C-alpha positions as CSV (number, residue, x, y, z in Angstrom):
1,M,42.1,58.6,-109.2
2,N,41.4,54.6,-109.9
3,R,38.1,55.2,-108.7
4,S,37.1,58.3,-111.0
5,T,38.8,56.3,-114.5
6,A,36.3,53.6,-113.3
7,T,33.3,55.5,-113.6
8,E,31.1,55.7,-116.9
9,L,31.4,59.4,-117.0
10,P,33.7,60.8,-119.4
11,S,33.9,63.8,-118.4
12,L,35.5,62.7,-114.8
13,T,37.6,60.4,-116.2
14,R,38.7,63.0,-118.9
15,M,39.5,65.1,-115.9
16,A,41.0,62.3,-113.7
17,K,43.2,61.8,-116.6
18,I,44.5,65.6,-117.2
19,L,45.2,65.9,-113.3
20,S,47.5,62.8,-113.3
21,R,49.6,63.9,-116.8
22,T,49.8,67.4,-114.7
23,K,50.0,66.3,-111.2
24,D,53.5,66.6,-111.3
25,G,53.3,70.9,-112.3
26,I,50.6,71.5,-109.8
27,L,52.1,70.4,-106.7
28,S,55.7,72.1,-107.6
29,Y,53.7,75.1,-107.9
30,F,52.9,75.3,-104.4
31,N,55.8,73.1,-103.6
32,H,58.3,76.1,-104.5
33,L,55.9,78.9,-104.6
34,I,57.2,79.2,-108.7
35,S,54.9,79.8,-111.7
36,S,56.0,80.3,-115.5
37,Q,53.9,84.0,-115.2
38,E,57.8,85.8,-115.7
39,M,58.5,83.4,-118.4
40,E,55.6,84.4,-120.1
41,D,56.0,87.5,-119.7
42,A,59.2,88.3,-121.2
43,N,58.2,85.7,-124.1
44,E,55.0,88.5,-124.8
45,K,57.8,91.4,-124.5
46,I,59.6,89.6,-126.9
47,K,57.3,89.3,-129.3
48,M,55.9,92.4,-129.2
49,L,59.7,93.5,-129.7
50,Q,59.8,91.9,-133.0
51,R,55.9,92.9,-134.1
52,H,57.3,96.7,-133.5
53,S,61.3,96.4,-135.1
């Protein structure tokens, strides 16, 4: 990542910074095969119930 942040290409530098910030979450998915999709589905159902009540 150090080489990509040393470049003068803004898009490559931005991508390197994003990957640096999010690498723990990305790697955690591959280690545990758990995503936040189930929680997102539950939140969407709650929102739908709130709209209809």
